[in-house]
C-alpha positions as CSV (number, residue, x, y, z in Angstrom):
1,X,7.6,-24.1,15.3
2,X,10.1,-21.4,15.9
3,X,9.5,-18.2,13.8
4,X,12.3,-17.6,11.4
5,X,11.0,-15.0,8.9
6,X,11.3,-11.3,9.1
7,X,8.9,-8.6,8.0
8,X,10.6,-7.9,4.7
9,X,10.8,-11.6,3.8
10,X,7.1,-12.1,4.6
11,X,6.1,-9.0,2.6
12,X,8.0,-10.1,-0.5
13,X,6.5,-13.6,-0.3
14,X,3.0,-12.1,0.0
15,X,3.5,-9.7,-2.8
16,X,4.8,-12.5,-5.1
17,X,1.7,-14.6,-4.2
18,X,-0.6,-11.7,-5.1
19,X,1.3,-11.1,-8.3
20,X,0.8,-14.7,-9.4
21,X,-2.9,-14.5,-8.5
22,X,-3.3,-11.3,-10.6
23,X,-1.4,-12.8,-13.6
24,X,-3.6,-15.9,-13.4
25,X,-6.9,-14.1,-13.3
26,X,-5.7,-11.8,-16.2
27,X,-4.9,-15.0,-18.2
28,X,-1.2,-14.0,-18.6
29,X,-0.2,-17.4,-17.2
30,X,-2.1,-20.6,-18.0
31,X,-1.7,-24.3,-18.1
32,X,1.1,-26.1,-16.3
33,X,2.9,-22.8,-15.6
34,X,-0.1,-21.5,-13.8
35,X,-0.5,-24.6,-11.7
36,X,3.2,-24.6,-10.6
37,X,3.2,-20.9,-9.8
38,X,-0.1,-21.3,-8.0
39,X,1.3,-24.0,-5.8
40,X,4.3,-21.8,-5.0
41,X,2.0,-18.9,-4.3
42,X,0.0,-20.9,-1.8
43,X,3.2,-22.1,-0.1
44,X,4.4,-18.5,0.1
45,X,1.2,-17.3,1.6
46,X,1.1,-20.1,4.1
47,X,4.7,-19.6,5.3
48,X,4.1,-15.8,5.5
49,X,1.1,-16.3,7.7
50,X,2.9,-18.5,10.2
51,X,6.2,-16.7,9.9
52,X,8.1,-19.9,9.5
53,X,9.9,-21.3,6.5
54,X,10.6,-25.1,6.9
55,X,13.5,-24.8,4.4
56,X,15.3,-22.4,6.6
57,X,15.4,-24.8,9.6
58,X,17.9,-27.4,8.5
59,X,20.4,-24.6,7.6
60,X,19.8,-22.6,10.7
61,X,18.7,-19.5,8.6
62,X,16.6,-16.7,9.9
63,X,15.6,-13.4,8.5
64,X,14.2,-12.1,11.8
65,X,15.9,-9.4,13.6
66,X,17.7,-10.4,16.8
67,X,16.2,-9.0,20.0
């Protein structure tokens, strides 16, 4: 897979995933909301780790700097 995520994009996604985790463990979010946000957090972390967002591909989007 071609990498299409820049550093800022990856950082924001990682911080959002961490925020969801903190809110969950502090019992701020519960139930269905916690499940939905937890799924998004896992997706955000996964895409950040591999530097590829599958949703960017069909549209030809990239947040990486051009070399």
